[in-house]
C-alpha positions in Angstrom: 41.4 28.6 3.0 38.5 29.0 0.5 38.0 32.7 1.3 41.6 33.9 0.9 42.1 36.3 -2.0 43.9 33.9 -4.3 42.6 35.8 -7.3 45.0 38.6 -6.5 47.9 38.3 -9.0 50.4 39.6 -6.4 49.3 36.9 -4.0 49.6 34.2 -6.6 53.0 35.4 -7.6 54.1 35.4 -3.9 53.0 31.8 -3.5 54.8 31.0 -6.7 58.0 32.5 -5.3 57.6 30.5 -2.1 57.1 27.3 -4.0 60.4 27.8 -6.0 62.2 28.7 -2.8 60.9 25.6 -1.2 62.1 23.6 -4.2 65.6 24.9 -3.7 65.3 24.1 0.0 64.4 20.5 -0.7 67.5 20.1 -2.9 69.7 21.6 -0.2 68.2 19.3 2.4 68.8 16.3 0.2 72.4 17.1 -0.4 73.2 18.0 3.2 71.5 14.9 4.4 73.5 12.7 2.1 76.8 14.3 3.3 75.8 14.0 7.0 74.6 10.4 6.6 77.9 9.4 4.9 79.8 11.2 7.7 77.8 9.5 10.4 78.2 6.1 8.8 81.9 6.6 8.6 82.1 7.7 12.2 80.1 4.7 13.6 82.0 2.3 11.4 85.3 3.7 12.7 84.3 3.2 16.3 82.7 -0.1 15.4 79.2 0.9 16.7 77.0 0.7 13.6 74.5 -1.5 15.4 73.9 -3.5 12.2 75.8 -4.9 9.2 77.4 -2.2 7.1 75.5 -3.3 4.0 72.1 -3.0 5.6 73.1 0.3 7.3 74.1 1.8 3.9 70.9 0.5 2.3 68.5 1.7 5.0 70.2 4.8 6.4 71.8 6.2 3.1 70.5 4.8 -0.2 66.8 4.5 0.6 66.5 8.1 2.1 68.6 9.4 -0.9 66.3 7.7 -3.4 63.2 9.0 -1.7 64.6 12.6 -1.3 65.6 12.7 -5.0 62.2 11.4 -6.1 60.4 14.0 -3.9 62.5 16.8 -5.2 61.9 15.8 -8.9 58.1 15.5 -8.3 58.2 19.0 -6.8 60.3 20.4 -9.6 57.9 18.9 -12.2 54.8 20.2 -10.4 56.2 23.8 -10.1 56.7 23.9 -13.8 53.5 22.2 -14.9 51.1 24.4 -16.8 48.2 22.0 -16.2 48.3 22.0 -12.4 46.4 24.6 -10.3 48.2 26.8 -7.7 46.4 24.9 -5.0 47.7 21.6 -6.3 51.3 22.9 -6.6 51.1 24.3 -3.0 50.0 20.8 -1.7 52.7 19.0 -3.7 55.4 21.3 -2.2 54.0 20.9 1.3 53.8 17.2 1.3 57.2 16.9 -0.4 58.7 18.8 2.6 56.8 16.6 5.0 57.9 13.4 3.4 61.5 14.5 3.3 61.4 15.5 7.0 59.7 12.2 7.8 62.3 10.1 6.0 65.0 11.8 8.0 63.2 11.0 11.3 62.8 7.4 10.2 66.3 6.9 8.9 67.7 8.2 12.1 65.1 7.1 14.6 67.9 6.3 17.1 68.1 10.1 17.7 64.9 10.8 19.5 64.7 14.6 18.9 64.5 14.0 15.2 61.1 12.3 15.7 59.4 15.7 15.8 61.2 17.0 12.7 58.1 16.6 10.4 56.3 19.2 12.6 58.4 21.9 11.1 56.7 21.2 7.7 53.4 22.1 9.3 54.7 25.4 10.6 56.4 26.3 7.3 53.6 25.3 5.0 51.0 27.1 7.0 52.0 30.1 4.8 49.8 28.6 2.1 46.7 29.0 4.2 45.2 25.6 3.2 43.4 23.7 6.0 43.5 20.5 3.9 47.3 20.6 4.0 47.4 21.2 7.7 44.9 18.4 8.5 46.7 15.8 6.4 50.1 16.9 7.6 49.1 16.7 11.2 47.8 13.1 10.7 50.9 12.0 8.8 53.2 13.5 11.4 51.5 11.4 14.1 52.2 8.3 11.9 55.8 9.3 11.3 56.4 9.7 15.0 54.8 6.4 15.9 56.8 4.5 13.3 60.0 6.2 14.4 59.4 5.1 17.9 58.7 1.6 16.8 62.0 1.5 14.9 63.8 2.9 18.0 62.2 0.2 20.1 63.4 -2.4 17.6 67.0 -1.0 17.7 67.0 -0.7 21.5 64.7 -3.5 22.9 66.1 -3.0 26.5 64.8 0.6 26.6 61.2 -0.2 25.7 59.6 1.7 28.6 61.7 4.8 27.9 60.8 4.6 24.2 57.1 4.3 24.9 57.3 7.4 27.2 59.1 9.3 24.4 56.5 8.2 21.8 53.7 9.5 24.0 55.3 12.8 24.7 56.2 13.3 21.0 52.7 12.4 19.9 51.2 14.9 22.4 53.6 17.6 21.1 52.5 16.8 17.5 48.8 17.0 18.3 49.3 20.3 20.2 51.3 21.9 17.4 48.8 20.7 14.8 45.9 22.0 16.8 47.5 25.4 17.3 48.5 25.7 13.7 44.9 24.9 12.6 43.4 27.4 15.1 45.8 30.1 14.0 44.6 29.5 10.4 41.0 29.8 11.6 41.8 33.1 13.2 43.5 34.3 10.0 40.4 33.4 8.0 38.2 35.3 10.5 40.5 38.3 10.2 40.2 38.3 6.5 36.4 38.0 6.6 36.3 41.0 8.9 38.5 43.0 6.6 36.3 42.0 3.7 33.1 43.1 5.4 34.8 46.4 6.3 35.7 47.0 2.7 32.2 46.0 1.6 30.6 48.4 4.0 32.6 51.3 2.6 31.7 50.4 -0.9 35.3 49.7 -1.9 35.2 45.9 -2.3 33.5 44.3 -5.3 33.9 40.7 -6.5 36.1 40.8 -9.6 37.2 44.4 -8.9 40.9 43.7 -8.8 41.4 41.3 -11.7 40.6 41.0 -15.4 38.5 37.9 -16.0 40.3 36.7 -19.1 44.0 37.3 -18.4 44.1 37.2 -14.6 46.2 40.4 -14.3 44.8 43.5 -12.6 41.7 45.1 -14.1 41.8 48.5 -15.8 39.9 50.0 -13.0 42.3 48.8 -10.3 45.3 49.6 -12.5 44.1 53.1 -13.0 43.5 53.8 -9.4 46.8 52.4 -8.2 48.8 54.0 -11.0 47.4 57.4 -10.3 48.4 57.1 -6.6 52.0 56.1 -7.6 52.4 58.7 -10.3 51.1 61.4 -8.0 54.0 60.8 -5.6 56.7 60.3 -8.2 59.9 62.4 -7.6 63.6 62.2 -8.0 64.0 59.9 -5.0 61.0 57.7 -6.0 61.0 57.5 -9.8 58.5 55.4 -11.7 58.6 53.4 -14.9 55.6 53.0 -17.2 55.4 50.5 -20.0 52.7 49.7 -22.6 52.7 46.2 -24.2 50.7 45.3 -27.3 50.4 41.9 -29.0 51.7 42.0 -32.5 49.1 41.4 -35.3 46.5 40.5 -32.7 43.7 41.7 -35.0 44.8 39.2 -37.6 44.6 36.4 -35.1 41.0 37.4 -34.2 39.9 37.9 -37.8 41.4 34.6 -39.1 41.1 32.3 -36.2 38.2 33.8 -34.2 37.9 35.5 -30.9 38.1 32.3 -28.8 41.6 31.7 -30.1 42.4 35.4 -29.5 41.3 34.9 -25.9 43.7 31.9 -25.6 46.6 34.1 -26.7 45.5 36.8 -24.2 45.3 34.2 -21.4 48.8 33.0 -22.3 50.3 36.5 -22.1 48.3 37.0 -18.9 49.9 33.9 -17.3 53.4 35.2 -18.3 52.7 38.7 -16.9 51.4 37.3 -13.6 54.8 35.9 -12.8 56.2 39.5 -12.8 53.7 41.1 -10.5 55.1 41.9 -7.0 54.9 44.6 -4.3 56.6 47.1 -6.6 55.1 46.1 -10.0 51.5 46.5 -11.1 50.4 44.9 -14.3 46.9 45.4 -15.7 44.9 45.0 -18.9 44.2 48.4 -20.2 41.9 47.2 -23.0 41.8 44.7 -25.9 45.4 43.3 -26.3 47.0 46.3 -24.5 48.6 45.9 -21.1 50.2 48.5 -18.9 53.0 47.9 -16.4 53.8 50.3 -13.6 57.2 50.0 -12.1 57.1 51.7 -8.7 60.6 53.1 -7.7 61.7 51.9 -11.2 65.3 51.6 -12.2 65.4 52.0 -16.0 67.9 49.2 -16.8 66.1 46.7 -14.5 62.7 47.7 -15.9 63.9 47.2 -19.5 65.5 43.8 -18.6 62.1 42.7 -17.1 60.2 43.8 -20.2 62.6 41.9 -22.5 62.3 38.9 -20.3 58.5 39.1 -20.7 58.8 39.5 -24.5 61.2 36.6 -24.9 59.2 34.3 -22.6 55.9 35.0 -24.4 57.4 34.5 -27.8 58.4 31.0 -26.8 54.9 29.9 -26.1 53.3 27.3 -28.4 49.7 27.1 -29.6 47.8 24.1 -30.9 45.9 26.2 -33.4 48.8 27.9 -35.1 52.3 27.1 -36.1 53.8 30.6 -35.8 54.8 32.1 -32.5 53.1 35.2 -31.3 55.1 38.2 -30.2 54.6 41.4 -28.2 56.0 44.9 -28.6 56.4 47.5 -25.9 57.1 51.1 -25.2 58.7 52.3 -22.0 58.9 55.7 -20.4 60.6 56.8 -17.1 59.5 59.6 -14.8 61.1 61.4 -11.9 58.5 64.1 -11.6 54.8 64.0 -10.7 52.7 62.8 -13.6 49.1 61.7 -14.4 48.4 58.3 -15.9 47.1 59.7 -19.2 50.3 61.7 -19.8 52.5 58.8 -18.8 50.7 56.4 -21.2 50.9 59.0 -24.0 54.7 59.0 -23.6 54.9 55.2 -23.5 52.6 54.9 -26.5 55.0 57.0 -28.6 57.7 54.4 -27.8 55.3 51.6 -28.6 54.6 53.1 -32.0 58.3 53.3 -32.7 58.7 49.6 -31.7 55.9 48.7 -34.2 57.4 50.7 -37.0 60.9 49.2 -36.3 59.7 45.7 -37.0 57.8 44.6 -33.9 58.8 42.1 -31.2 60.9 44.6 -29.4 60.9 47.1 -26.5 61.7 50.7 -27.1 62.0 53.8 -24.9 60.9 57.3 -25.5 63.2 59.1 -27.9 64.9 55.9 -29.0 65.7 55.6 -32.7 63.8 53.1 -34.8 67.0 52.2 -36.7 
């Protein structure tokens, strides 16, 4: 859906999590299918009712599906980890991977008629990506899978041709109805979003680019400030809050020696890393220059520090074509269990950041922590 708020880092991170969960699901399906296919083959071989030579059964029912499932899984895994693919492309790869895997199952076991409609579940599951292109193509491919499954069933059971044709017609009708309903629901969701957008616009709270920073893709300073103030104003012992300030080490030197364009490339790289850590309890925004602020709502100190060190290590591993050395980031962290304003919270975190810089950079330090 072209109008969905994909620029929101939290939304992008949610879709990223869904893609990786889907990747795991594909692997589980591939393994389970292999086990079940071997078990089914052994059963029918034991009762001498394979319906075809053992060799061809193994090739068509086991090896071919296994090969396709592995290939689909590997393509999905590669896509999810590619830095050159857009979020939209990754969503589509994952969606069609699930569709193909479901279709392969229905074709390999076309003798079991209920499995013909298995690809329809991919339409329902992948509607979460809100992409009409995915829904349209998946609907068409599902119709083809069902038709081909019916043809294979007709070939296996030529004496049941009339019954098979009836099953094909009913299954195709179900596929068309499900596809149409899924598409209509998506249209309703789009209309709902547009109504919400107009409502926000009419109250003066919605502006294009309001939420995100144009260079790094994380939240803007304005949005960060508003949300952070809300969270810190409600902070208490039951709902503590963690605040961190991150600063790229020797960033001025990069700008001075290589130019602002290369500096922006470094900022974009850090932004892409930080986007992966934004969720419903974590707000990350660019506070200015090469300084970023992270607000951990309901923060647990140990978990927050683990997250900050994960960010630090992940960013330090990034490579750049214009420089041999890696770029690092330092951070200061402060934790609050009382009401606090953002300026005061940042002041505490800045003290820890200064200690991290003095201690040698490329580290995360907390308020009051020794530099030694």
